[in-house]
GULOTOR-638311 format. One record per atom (N, C-alpha, C, O, CB): residue number from 1; residue in three letters; atom name; x, y, z. Coordinates in nm, 4 decimals, always signed. Glycine has a CB too. Example, Ala and Ser with C-alpha at 12.3 -4.5 7.8 and 13.67 -1.06 7.14 Angstrom:
# residues 2
+-------+-------+------+----------+----------+----------+
| nuvex | nutor | bapa |        u |        v |        w |
+-------+-------+------+----------+----------+----------+
|     1 |   ALA |    N |  +1.3190 |  -0.5690 |  +0.7800 |
|     1 |   ALA |   CA |  +1.2300 |  -0.4500 |  +0.7800 |
|     1 |   ALA |    C |  +1.3200 |  -0.3300 |  +0.7800 |
|     1 |   ALA |    O |  +1.4236 |  -0.3319 |  +0.8465 |
|     1 |   ALA |   CB |  +1.1308 |  -0.4473 |  +0.9046 |
|     2 |   SER |    N |  +1.2850 |  -0.2250 |  +0.7080 |
|     2 |   SER |   CA |  +1.3670 |  -0.1060 |  +0.7140 |
|     2 |   SER |    C |  +1.2900 |  +0.0030 |  +0.7870 |
|     2 |   SER |    O |  +1.3409 |  +0.1138 |  +0.8039 |
|     2 |   SER |   CB |  +1.4084 |  -0.0598 |  +0.5725 |
+-------+-------+------+----------+----------+----------+
***
This chain:
# residues 65
+-------+-------+------+----------+----------+----------+
| nuvex | nutor | bapa |        u |        v |        w |
+-------+-------+------+----------+----------+----------+
|     1 |   UNK |    N | +10.4397 |  +9.3447 | +10.2276 |
|     1 |   UNK |   CA | +10.3687 |  +9.3384 | +10.3645 |
|     1 |   UNK |    C | +10.4341 |  +9.4349 | +10.4538 |
|     1 |   UNK |    O | +10.5565 |  +9.4435 | +10.4629 |
|     1 |   UNK |   CB | +10.3732 |  +9.1934 | +10.4315 |
|     2 |   UNK |    N | +10.3490 |  +9.5090 | +10.5211 |
|     2 |   UNK |   CA | +10.4156 |  +9.6043 | +10.6263 |
|     2 |   UNK |    C | +10.4238 |  +9.5216 | +10.7515 |
|     2 |   UNK |    O | +10.3500 |  +9.4246 | +10.7688 |
|     2 |   UNK |   CB | +10.3287 |  +9.7467 | +10.6550 |
|     3 |   UNK |    N | +10.5168 |  +9.5615 | +10.8415 |
|     3 |   UNK |   CA | +10.5235 |  +9.5151 | +10.9765 |
|     3 |   UNK |    C | +10.5446 |  +9.6130 | +11.0774 |
|     3 |   UNK |    O | +10.5804 |  +9.7262 | +11.0449 |
|     3 |   UNK |   CB | +10.6203 |  +9.4232 | +10.9892 |
|     4 |   UNK |    N | +10.5261 |  +9.5813 | +11.1981 |
|     4 |   UNK |   CA | +10.5564 |  +9.6638 | +11.3138 |
|     4 |   UNK |    C | +10.6873 |  +9.6069 | +11.3804 |
|     4 |   UNK |    O | +10.7115 |  +9.6407 | +11.4963 |
|     4 |   UNK |   CB | +10.4325 |  +9.6649 | +11.4163 |
|     5 |   UNK |    N | +10.7626 |  +9.5327 | +11.3216 |
|     5 |   UNK |   CA | +10.8825 |  +9.4674 | +11.3735 |
|     5 |   UNK |    C | +10.9713 |  +9.5782 | +11.4354 |
|     5 |   UNK |    O | +11.0057 |  +9.5733 | +11.5535 |
|     5 |   UNK |   CB | +10.9596 |  +9.3868 | +11.2582 |
|     6 |   UNK |    N | +11.0061 |  +9.6753 | +11.3540 |
|     6 |   UNK |   CA | +11.1070 |  +9.7733 | +11.3979 |
|     6 |   UNK |    C | +11.0521 |  +9.8496 | +11.5315 |
|     6 |   UNK |    O | +11.1230 |  +9.8639 | +11.6311 |
|     6 |   UNK |   CB | +11.1371 |  +9.8803 | +11.2745 |
|     7 |   UNK |    N | +10.9361 |  +9.8905 | +11.5235 |
|     7 |   UNK |   CA | +10.8838 |  +9.9593 | +11.6328 |
|     7 |   UNK |    C | +10.8747 |  +9.8789 | +11.7687 |
|     7 |   UNK |    O | +10.9069 |  +9.9260 | +11.8777 |
|     7 |   UNK |   CB | +10.7535 | +10.0063 | +11.5933 |
|     8 |   UNK |    N | +10.8272 |  +9.7529 | +11.7477 |
|     8 |   UNK |   CA | +10.8192 |  +9.6565 | +11.8669 |
|     8 |   UNK |    C | +10.9521 |  +9.6240 | +11.9183 |
|     8 |   UNK |    O | +10.9795 |  +9.6200 | +12.0383 |
|     8 |   UNK |   CB | +10.7492 |  +9.5245 | +11.8305 |
|     9 |   UNK |    N | +11.0372 |  +9.5999 | +11.8179 |
|     9 |   UNK |   CA | +11.1795 |  +9.5603 | +11.8517 |
|     9 |   UNK |    C | +11.2470 |  +9.6784 | +11.9463 |
|     9 |   UNK |    O | +11.3024 |  +9.6501 | +12.0525 |
|     9 |   UNK |   CB | +11.2689 |  +9.5390 | +11.7064 |
|    10 |   UNK |    N | +11.2366 |  +9.8105 | +11.8974 |
|    10 |   UNK |   CA | +11.2878 |  +9.9182 | +11.9633 |
|    10 |   UNK |    C | +11.2155 |  +9.9428 | +12.1011 |
|    10 |   UNK |    O | +11.2802 |  +9.9835 | +12.1976 |
|    10 |   UNK |   CB | +11.2790 | +10.0348 | +11.8735 |
|    11 |   UNK |    N | +11.0898 |  +9.9193 | +12.1083 |
|    11 |   UNK |   CA | +11.0255 |  +9.9218 | +12.2423 |
|    11 |   UNK |    C | +11.0821 |  +9.8299 | +12.3503 |
|    11 |   UNK |    O | +11.0848 |  +9.8595 | +12.4698 |
|    11 |   UNK |   CB | +10.8850 |  +9.8883 | +12.2263 |
|    12 |   UNK |    N | +11.1290 |  +9.7107 | +12.2954 |
|    12 |   UNK |   CA | +11.1833 |  +9.6222 | +12.3894 |
|    12 |   UNK |    C | +11.3313 |  +9.6137 | +12.3901 |
|    12 |   UNK |    O | +11.3900 |  +9.5209 | +12.4458 |
|    12 |   UNK |   CB | +11.1299 |  +9.4958 | +12.3688 |
|    13 |   UNK |    N | +11.3962 |  +9.7176 | +12.3237 |
|    13 |   UNK |   CA | +11.5392 |  +9.7359 | +12.3240 |
|    13 |   UNK |    C | +11.6064 |  +9.6115 | +12.2767 |
|    13 |   UNK |    O | +11.7003 |  +9.5624 | +12.3395 |
|    13 |   UNK |   CB | +11.5888 |  +9.7739 | +12.4606 |
|    14 |   UNK |    N | +11.5577 |  +9.5580 | +12.1622 |
|    14 |   UNK |   CA | +11.6224 |  +9.4449 | +12.1000 |
|    14 |   UNK |    C | +11.6766 |  +9.4852 | +11.9711 |
|    14 |   UNK |    O | +11.6054 |  +9.5506 | +11.8949 |
|    14 |   UNK |   CB | +11.5303 |  +9.3299 | +12.0835 |
|    15 |   UNK |    N | +11.8136 |  +9.4480 | +11.9339 |
|    15 |   UNK |   CA | +11.8717 |  +9.4671 | +11.8108 |
|    15 |   UNK |    C | +11.8118 |  +9.3834 | +11.7095 |
|    15 |   UNK |    O | +11.7331 |  +9.2931 | +11.7377 |
|    15 |   UNK |   CB | +12.0085 |  +9.4459 | +11.8173 |
|    16 |   UNK |    N | +11.8512 |  +9.4148 | +11.5808 |
|    16 |   UNK |   CA | +11.8091 |  +9.3221 | +11.4700 |
|    16 |   UNK |    C | +11.8905 |  +9.1867 | +11.4864 |
|    16 |   UNK |    O | +11.8368 |  +9.0772 | +11.4696 |
|    16 |   UNK |   CB | +11.8376 |  +9.3913 | +11.3210 |
|    17 |   UNK |    N | +12.0129 |  +9.2011 | +11.5178 |
|    17 |   UNK |   CA | +12.1025 |  +9.0807 | +11.5393 |
|    17 |   UNK |    C | +12.0411 |  +8.9918 | +11.6609 |
|    17 |   UNK |    O | +12.0352 |  +8.8690 | +11.6539 |
|    17 |   UNK |   CB | +12.2607 |  +9.1317 | +11.5752 |
|    18 |   UNK |    N | +11.9993 |  +9.0610 | +11.7646 |
|    18 |   UNK |   CA | +11.9340 |  +8.9661 | +11.8723 |
|    18 |   UNK |    C | +11.8133 |  +8.9005 | +11.8287 |
|    18 |   UNK |    O | +11.7910 |  +8.7819 | +11.8529 |
|    18 |   UNK |   CB | +11.8968 |  +9.0401 | +11.9987 |
|    19 |   UNK |    N | +11.7268 |  +8.9838 | +11.7578 |
|    19 |   UNK |   CA | +11.6020 |  +8.9180 | +11.7069 |
|    19 |   UNK |    C | +11.6303 |  +8.8206 | +11.6156 |
|    19 |   UNK |    O | +11.5618 |  +8.7184 | +11.6213 |
|    19 |   UNK |   CB | +11.5097 |  +9.0080 | +11.6456 |
|    20 |   UNK |    N | +11.7250 |  +8.8298 | +11.5234 |
|    20 |   UNK |   CA | +11.7555 |  +8.7318 | +11.4189 |
|    20 |   UNK |    C | +11.7976 |  +8.6025 | +11.4958 |
|    20 |   UNK |    O | +11.7507 |  +8.4932 | +11.4642 |
|    20 |   UNK |   CB | +11.8727 |  +8.7853 | +11.3169 |
|    21 |   UNK |    N | +11.8889 |  +8.6180 | +11.5993 |
|    21 |   UNK |   CA | +11.9394 |  +8.4997 | +11.6716 |
|    21 |   UNK |    C | +11.8210 |  +8.4206 | +11.7456 |
|    21 |   UNK |    O | +11.8240 |  +8.2978 | +11.7544 |
|    21 |   UNK |   CB | +12.0498 |  +8.5470 | +11.7776 |
|    22 |   UNK |    N | +11.7169 |  +8.4975 | +11.7982 |
|    22 |   UNK |   CA | +11.6059 |  +8.4429 | +11.8545 |
|    22 |   UNK |    C | +11.5216 |  +8.3618 | +11.7693 |
|    22 |   UNK |    O | +11.4657 |  +8.2620 | +11.8148 |
|    22 |   UNK |   CB | +11.5346 |  +8.5386 | +11.9070 |
|    23 |   UNK |    N | +11.5084 |  +8.3990 | +11.6453 |
|    23 |   UNK |   CA | +11.4207 |  +8.3302 | +11.5477 |
|    23 |   UNK |    C | +11.4929 |  +8.2493 | +11.4469 |
|    23 |   UNK |    O | +11.4335 |  +8.1910 | +11.3562 |
|    23 |   UNK |   CB | +11.3374 |  +8.4273 | +11.4764 |
|    24 |   UNK |    N | +11.6349 |  +8.2454 | +11.4647 |
|    24 |   UNK |   CA | +11.7136 |  +8.1604 | +11.3780 |
|    24 |   UNK |    C | +11.7251 |  +8.1994 | +11.2329 |
|    24 |   UNK |    O | +11.7235 |  +8.1123 | +11.1459 |
|    24 |   UNK |   CB | +11.6604 |  +8.0304 | +11.3836 |
|    25 |   UNK |    N | +11.7367 |  +8.3272 | +11.2040 |
|    25 |   UNK |   CA | +11.7624 |  +8.3849 | +11.0634 |
|    25 |   UNK |    C | +11.8711 |  +8.4824 | +11.0768 |
|    25 |   UNK |    O | +11.9194 |  +8.5115 | +11.1863 |
|    25 |   UNK |   CB | +11.6338 |  +8.4559 | +10.9981 |
|    26 |   UNK |    N | +11.9118 |  +8.5359 | +10.9590 |
|    26 |   UNK |   CA | +12.0139 |  +8.6278 | +10.9553 |
|    26 |   UNK |    C | +11.9610 |  +8.7769 | +10.9861 |
|    26 |   UNK |    O | +11.8422 |  +8.8055 | +10.9710 |
|    26 |   UNK |   CB | +12.0807 |  +8.6166 | +10.8196 |
|    27 |   UNK |    N | +12.0537 |  +8.8669 | +11.0287 |
|    27 |   UNK |   CA | +12.0161 |  +9.0049 | +11.0445 |
|    27 |   UNK |    C | +11.9639 |  +9.0709 | +10.9255 |
|    27 |   UNK |    O | +11.8792 |  +9.1599 | +10.9324 |
|    27 |   UNK |   CB | +12.1248 |  +9.0785 | +11.0903 |
|    28 |   UNK |    N | +12.0152 |  +9.0266 | +10.8127 |
|    28 |   UNK |   CA | +11.9617 |  +9.0764 | +10.6834 |
|    28 |   UNK |    C | +11.8226 |  +9.0425 | +10.6539 |
|    28 |   UNK |    O | +11.7495 |  +9.1167 | +10.5882 |
|    28 |   UNK |   CB | +12.0405 |  +9.0273 | +10.5751 |
|    29 |   UNK |    N | +11.7837 |  +8.9219 | +10.7063 |
|    29 |   UNK |   CA | +11.6388 |  +8.8877 | +10.6917 |
|    29 |   UNK |    C | +11.5475 |  +8.9766 | +10.7712 |
|    29 |   UNK |    O | +11.4432 |  +9.0218 | +10.7238 |
|    29 |   UNK |   CB | +11.6142 |  +8.7452 | +10.7336 |
|    30 |   UNK |    N | +11.5900 |  +9.0010 | +10.8953 |
|    30 |   UNK |   CA | +11.5045 |  +9.0957 | +10.9688 |
|    30 |   UNK |    C | +11.5093 |  +9.2400 | +10.9214 |
|    30 |   UNK |    O | +11.4161 |  +9.3169 | +10.9448 |
|    30 |   UNK |   CB | +11.5412 |  +9.0929 | +11.1109 |
|    31 |   UNK |    N | +11.6122 |  +9.2744 | +10.8585 |
|    31 |   UNK |   CA | +11.6200 |  +9.4110 | +10.7943 |
|    31 |   UNK |    C | +11.5210 |  +9.4113 | +10.6775 |
|    31 |   UNK |    O | +11.4410 |  +9.5037 | +10.6622 |
|    31 |   UNK |   CB | +11.7706 |  +9.4459 | +10.7421 |
|    32 |   UNK |    N | +11.5285 |  +9.3030 | +10.5932 |
|    32 |   UNK |   CA | +11.4410 |  +9.3007 | +10.4782 |
|    32 |   UNK |    C | +11.2949 |  +9.2986 | +10.5200 |
|    32 |   UNK |    O | +11.2122 |  +9.3645 | +10.4570 |
|    32 |   UNK |   CB | +11.4722 |  +9.1812 | +10.3911 |
|    33 |   UNK |    N | +11.2619 |  +9.2260 | +10.6227 |
|    33 |   UNK |   CA | +11.1298 |  +9.2208 | +10.6791 |
|    33 |   UNK |    C | +11.0777 |  +9.3634 | +10.7183 |
|    33 |   UNK |    O | +10.9690 |  +9.4064 | +10.6796 |
|    33 |   UNK |   CB | +11.1309 |  +9.1277 | +10.8014 |
|    34 |   UNK |    N | +11.1611 |  +9.4306 | +10.7953 |
|    34 |   UNK |   CA | +11.1516 |  +9.5651 | +10.8345 |
|    34 |   UNK |    C | +11.1169 |  +9.6643 | +10.7177 |
|    34 |   UNK |    O | +11.0279 |  +9.7489 | +10.7266 |
|    34 |   UNK |   CB | +11.2792 |  +9.6023 | +10.8982 |
|    35 |   UNK |    N | +11.1878 |  +9.6474 | +10.6188 |
|    35 |   UNK |   CA | +11.1708 |  +9.7343 | +10.4998 |
|    35 |   UNK |    C | +11.0598 |  +9.6914 | +10.4019 |
|    35 |   UNK |    O | +11.0310 |  +9.7612 | +10.3047 |
|    35 |   UNK |   CB | +11.3004 |  +9.7396 | +10.4247 |
|    36 |   UNK |    N | +10.9978 |  +9.5743 | +10.4301 |
|    36 |   UNK |   CA | +10.8887 |  +9.5377 | +10.3459 |
|    36 |   UNK |    C | +10.9330 |  +9.4659 | +10.2218 |
|    36 |   UNK |    O | +10.8494 |  +9.4369 | +10.1363 |
|    36 |   UNK |   CB | +10.8116 |  +9.6563 | +10.3100 |
|    37 |   UNK |    N | +11.0604 |  +9.4355 | +10.2073 |
|    37 |   UNK |   CA | +11.1067 |  +9.3564 | +10.0937 |
|    37 |   UNK |    C | +11.1152 |  +9.2119 | +10.0909 |
|    37 |   UNK |    O | +11.1762 |  +9.1485 | +10.0048 |
|    37 |   UNK |   CB | +11.2227 |  +9.3945 | +10.0658 |
|    38 |   UNK |    N | +11.0441 |  +9.1564 | +10.2002 |
|    38 |   UNK |   CA | +11.0370 |  +9.0114 | +10.2133 |
|    38 |   UNK |    C | +10.9166 |  +8.9761 | +10.2969 |
|    38 |   UNK |    O | +10.8915 |  +9.0351 | +10.4020 |
|    38 |   UNK |   CB | +11.1659 |  +8.9539 | +10.2759 |
|    39 |   UNK |    N | +10.8398 |  +8.8747 | +10.2461 |
|    39 |   UNK |   CA | +10.7431 |  +8.8185 | +10.3079 |
|    39 |   UNK |    C | +10.7822 |  +8.6913 | +10.3823 |
|    39 |   UNK |    O | +10.8344 |  +8.5993 | +10.3194 |
|    39 |   UNK |   CB | +10.6456 |  +8.7992 | +10.2181 |
|    40 |   UNK |    N | +10.7587 |  +8.6812 | +10.5185 |
|    40 |   UNK |   CA | +10.7949 |  +8.5650 | +10.5795 |
|    40 |   UNK |    C | +10.7002 |  +8.4437 | +10.5687 |
|    40 |   UNK |    O | +10.5801 |  +8.4547 | +10.5443 |
|    40 |   UNK |   CB | +10.8161 |  +8.5959 | +10.7098 |
|    41 |   UNK |    N | +10.7646 |  +8.3272 | +10.5890 |
|    41 |   UNK |   CA | +10.6832 |  +8.2056 | +10.5999 |
|    41 |   UNK |    C | +10.5921 |  +8.2180 | +10.7267 |
|    41 |   UNK |    O | +10.6177 |  +8.2959 | +10.8185 |
|    41 |   UNK |   CB | +10.7768 |  +8.0754 | +10.6080 |
|    42 |   UNK |    N | +10.4888 |  +8.1386 | +10.7243 |
|    42 |   UNK |   CA | +10.4057 |  +8.1418 | +10.8393 |
|    42 |   UNK |    C | +10.4766 |  +8.1068 | +10.9726 |
|    42 |   UNK |    O | +10.4479 |  +8.1656 | +11.0769 |
|    42 |   UNK |   CB | +10.2942 |  +8.0506 | +10.8170 |
|    43 |   UNK |    N | +10.5651 |  +8.0144 | +10.9664 |
|    43 |   UNK |   CA | +10.6476 |  +7.9646 | +11.0705 |
|    43 |   UNK |    C | +10.7351 |  +8.0784 | +11.1137 |
|    43 |   UNK |    O | +10.7456 |  +8.0976 | +11.2348 |
|    43 |   UNK |   CB | +10.7286 |  +7.8425 | +11.0262 |
|    44 |   UNK |    N | +10.7979 |  +8.1545 | +11.0319 |
|    44 |   UNK |   CA | +10.8883 |  +8.2619 | +11.0694 |
|    44 |   UNK |    C | +10.7948 |  +8.3759 | +11.1326 |
|    44 |   UNK |    O | +10.8302 |  +8.4363 | +11.2338 |
|    44 |   UNK |   CB | +10.9756 |  +8.3150 | +10.9380 |
|    45 |   UNK |    N | +10.6903 |  +8.3986 | +11.0763 |
|    45 |   UNK |   CA | +10.6018 |  +8.5080 | +11.1277 |
|    45 |   UNK |    C | +10.5603 |  +8.4740 | +11.2740 |
|    45 |   UNK |    O | +10.5584 |  +8.5599 | +11.3621 |
|    45 |   UNK |   CB | +10.4706 |  +8.5257 | +11.0338 |
|    46 |   UNK |    N | +10.5272 |  +8.3437 | +11.2946 |
|    46 |   UNK |   CA | +10.4882 |  +8.2997 | +11.4289 |
|    46 |   UNK |    C | +10.6008 |  +8.3151 | +11.5326 |
|    46 |   UNK |    O | +10.5827 |  +8.3659 | +11.6433 |
|    46 |   UNK |   CB | +10.4438 |  +8.1546 | +11.4239 |
|    47 |   UNK |    N | +10.7214 |  +8.2663 | +11.4873 |
|    47 |   UNK |   CA | +10.8421 |  +8.2901 | +11.5736 |
|    47 |   UNK |    C | +10.8696 |  +8.4300 | +11.6059 |
|    47 |   UNK |    O | +10.9003 |  +8.4604 | +11.7212 |
|    47 |   UNK |   CB | +10.9616 |  +8.2369 | +11.5106 |
|    48 |   UNK |    N | +10.8605 |  +8.5226 | +11.5076 |
|    48 |   UNK |   CA | +10.8881 |  +8.6610 | +11.5394 |
|    48 |   UNK |    C | +10.7791 |  +8.7244 | +11.6222 |
|    48 |   UNK |    O | +10.8092 |  +8.8168 | +11.6977 |
|    48 |   UNK |   CB | +10.9077 |  +8.7388 | +11.4146 |
|    49 |   UNK |    N | +10.6527 |  +8.6810 | +11.6134 |
|    49 |   UNK |   CA | +10.5465 |  +8.7238 | +11.6952 |
|    49 |   UNK |    C | +10.5694 |  +8.6850 | +11.8360 |
|    49 |   UNK |    O | +10.5504 |  +8.7659 | +11.9269 |
|    49 |   UNK |   CB | +10.4201 |  +8.6710 | +11.6471 |
|    50 |   UNK |    N | +10.6096 |  +8.5638 | +11.8574 |
|    50 |   UNK |   CA | +10.6384 |  +8.5165 | +11.9983 |
|    50 |   UNK |    C | +10.7665 |  +8.5761 | +12.0499 |
|    50 |   UNK |    O | +10.7727 |  +8.6023 | +12.1700 |
|    50 |   UNK |   CB | +10.6486 |  +8.3609 | +12.0052 |
|    51 |   UNK |    N | +10.8706 |  +8.6005 | +11.9705 |
|    51 |   UNK |   CA | +10.9885 |  +8.6633 | +12.0213 |
|    51 |   UNK |    C | +10.9662 |  +8.8073 | +12.0694 |
|    51 |   UNK |    O | +11.0353 |  +8.8565 | +12.1585 |
|    51 |   UNK |   CB | +11.0925 |  +8.6609 | +11.9170 |
|    52 |   UNK |    N | +10.8660 |  +8.8737 | +12.0065 |
|    52 |   UNK |   CA | +10.8336 |  +9.0126 | +12.0294 |
|    52 |   UNK |    C | +10.7239 |  +9.0136 | +12.1313 |
|    52 |   UNK |    O | +10.6660 |  +9.1202 | +12.1522 |
|    52 |   UNK |   CB | +10.7923 |  +9.0863 | +11.8988 |
|    53 |   UNK |    N | +10.6905 |  +8.9088 | +12.1947 |
|    53 |   UNK |   CA | +10.6027 |  +8.8936 | +12.3046 |
|    53 |   UNK |    C | +10.4549 |  +8.9423 | +12.2709 |
|    53 |   UNK |    O | +10.3890 |  +9.0118 | +12.3482 |
|    53 |   UNK |   CB | +10.6611 |  +8.9705 | +12.4233 |
|    54 |   UNK |    N | +10.4119 |  +8.8997 | +12.1511 |
|    54 |   UNK |   CA | +10.2749 |  +8.9332 | +12.1030 |
|    54 |   UNK |    C | +10.1994 |  +8.8022 | +12.0921 |
|    54 |   UNK |    O | +10.2565 |  +8.6944 | +12.0755 |
|    54 |   UNK |   CB | +10.2768 |  +9.0105 | +11.9623 |
|    55 |   UNK |    N | +10.0702 |  +8.8166 | +12.1022 |
|    55 |   UNK |   CA |  +9.9799 |  +8.6973 | +12.0944 |
|    55 |   UNK |    C |  +9.9437 |  +8.6561 | +11.9508 |
|    55 |   UNK |    O |  +9.9401 |  +8.5389 | +11.9132 |
|    55 |   UNK |   CB |  +9.8501 |  +8.7256 | +12.1712 |
|    56 |   UNK |    N |  +9.9181 |  +8.7603 | +11.8760 |
|    56 |   UNK |   CA |  +9.8659 |  +8.7252 | +11.7373 |
|    56 |   UNK |    C |  +9.9593 |  +8.7831 | +11.6341 |
|    56 |   UNK |    O | +10.0155 |  +8.8910 | +11.6529 |
|    56 |   UNK |   CB |  +9.7178 |  +8.7808 | +11.7129 |
|    57 |   UNK |    N |  +9.9755 |  +8.7115 | +11.5259 |
|    57 |   UNK |   CA | +10.0610 |  +8.7525 | +11.4080 |
|    57 |   UNK |    C | +10.0082 |  +8.8851 | +11.3640 |
|    57 |   UNK |    O | +10.0899 |  +8.9696 | +11.3274 |
|    57 |   UNK |   CB | +10.0576 |  +8.6458 | +11.2862 |
|    58 |   UNK |    N |  +9.8745 |  +8.9142 | +11.3635 |
|    58 |   UNK |   CA |  +9.8264 |  +9.0413 | +11.3201 |
|    58 |   UNK |    C |  +9.8737 |  +9.1576 | +11.4081 |
|    58 |   UNK |    O |  +9.8525 |  +9.2733 | +11.3716 |
|    58 |   UNK |   CB |  +9.6790 |  +9.0379 | +11.3155 |
|    59 |   UNK |    N |  +9.9362 |  +9.1307 | +11.5217 |
|    59 |   UNK |   CA |  +9.9791 |  +9.2379 | +11.6179 |
|    59 |   UNK |    C | +10.1171 |  +9.2855 | +11.5572 |
|    59 |   UNK |    O | +10.1654 |  +9.3925 | +11.5941 |
|    59 |   UNK |   CB |  +9.9935 |  +9.1806 | +11.7797 |
|    60 |   UNK |    N | +10.1793 |  +9.2071 | +11.4657 |
|    60 |   UNK |   CA | +10.3058 |  +9.2316 | +11.4211 |
|    60 |   UNK |    C | +10.3040 |  +9.2615 | +11.2607 |
|    60 |   UNK |    O | +10.3642 |  +9.3577 | +11.2131 |
|    60 |   UNK |   CB | +10.3938 |  +9.1108 | +11.4602 |
|    61 |   UNK |    N | +10.2355 |  +9.1774 | +11.1895 |
|    61 |   UNK |   CA | +10.2364 |  +9.1911 | +11.0532 |
|    61 |   UNK |    C | +10.1061 |  +9.2574 | +10.9966 |
|    61 |   UNK |    O |  +9.9998 |  +9.2242 | +11.0490 |
|    61 |   UNK |   CB | +10.2592 |  +9.0593 | +10.9956 |
|    62 |   UNK |    N | +10.1052 |  +9.3416 | +10.9016 |
|    62 |   UNK |   CA |  +9.9970 |  +9.4157 | +10.8556 |
|    62 |   UNK |    C |  +9.9679 |  +9.3589 | +10.7231 |
|    62 |   UNK |    O | +10.0543 |  +9.3817 | +10.6384 |
|    62 |   UNK |   CB | +10.0236 |  +9.5642 | +10.8528 |
|    63 |   UNK |    N |  +9.8646 |  +9.2894 | +10.6854 |
|    63 |   UNK |   CA |  +9.8385 |  +9.2286 | +10.5466 |
|    63 |   UNK |    C |  +9.7596 |  +9.3358 | +10.4732 |
|    63 |   UNK |    O |  +9.6517 |  +9.3813 | +10.5112 |
|    63 |   UNK |   CB |  +9.7536 |  +9.0835 | +10.5516 |
|    64 |   UNK |    N |  +9.8305 |  +9.3732 | +10.3562 |
|    64 |   UNK |   CA |  +9.7717 |  +9.4844 | +10.2714 |
|    64 |   UNK |    C |  +9.6917 |  +9.4041 | +10.1575 |
|    64 |   UNK |    O |  +9.7245 |  +9.2933 | +10.1150 |
|    64 |   UNK |   CB |  +9.8950 |  +9.5904 | +10.2054 |
|    65 |   UNK |    N |  +9.5817 |  +9.4791 | +10.1159 |
|    65 |   UNK |   CA |  +9.5143 |  +9.4292 |  +9.9974 |
|    65 |   UNK |    C |  +9.5815 |  +9.4517 |  +9.8740 |
|    65 |   UNK |    O |  +9.5316 |  +9.4127 |  +9.7685 |
|    65 |   UNK |   CB |  +9.3882 |  +9.4836 |  +9.9860 |
+-------+-------+------+----------+----------+----------+
***
């Protein structure tokens, strides 16, 4: 799954560590998400969406066919 996490995080000047703390995961988890190596649970996707101040999960996560 592709994401816009890195771009949105940089726009808001948030580090991986800061985002990880906001959504209660490790920095490594955020890194894996940004690299497309990990698909989040629905709950984590929702937390990240809210932490990045977006309204819809689709604003952050790109579901590929």
